[in-house]
C-alpha positions, 0 to 999 in steps of 0.5 A: 931275752939275753940268750939267743939261738946258737949261744953256748950255755952252761946249766947252772941249777938242777940236779948235779951230774953225779945224781943224774942231773944236768947241772954243769953240762954245756951245749948250744941253744937249739931253740928259744921260746920267749913267751915261756922264757925257756930254751932247748939246749943240745944234750941237756934235759933229755926225755924219752917219749913213746912214739906211736907208729904213723900210717899217714906220715911217709917218713916215720913209719917206725914207732917206739921210744924216741929221745929228745931235748925238753925245754929248760927255763932260761934262768937255769942257764948261763952264757959261756964267756968266750975268753975264759970259757966260764959262765958269765952274766950278759950285759949290753953296751953301745958300739958304733951306734948298735946295741951289742951283748958283752960278757960281764966277766971279761967285757968281751963282745959276744 
């Protein structure tokens, strides 16, 4: 998978911002699920969950509505080019005997 935890990405498909969607939003990748080809992006795809009050858990005795990020498919996000700050595709090249990721637009190492 070309997207990793901690990368800055932009949502490239989905509902547009004026319709309440997440298209165009940017955020850091919080988690990657390689089996499901999905990523969790900070501040994107926010869902509201009903949290039940837990008697056994010492820390979470309060229940109610909890907002959290839900996974989004990796094909719906694009990596941000560190040079131009625009979405780009990811490529690979060999540098000093190691395989490194590069931004296709600028050729900059990620």
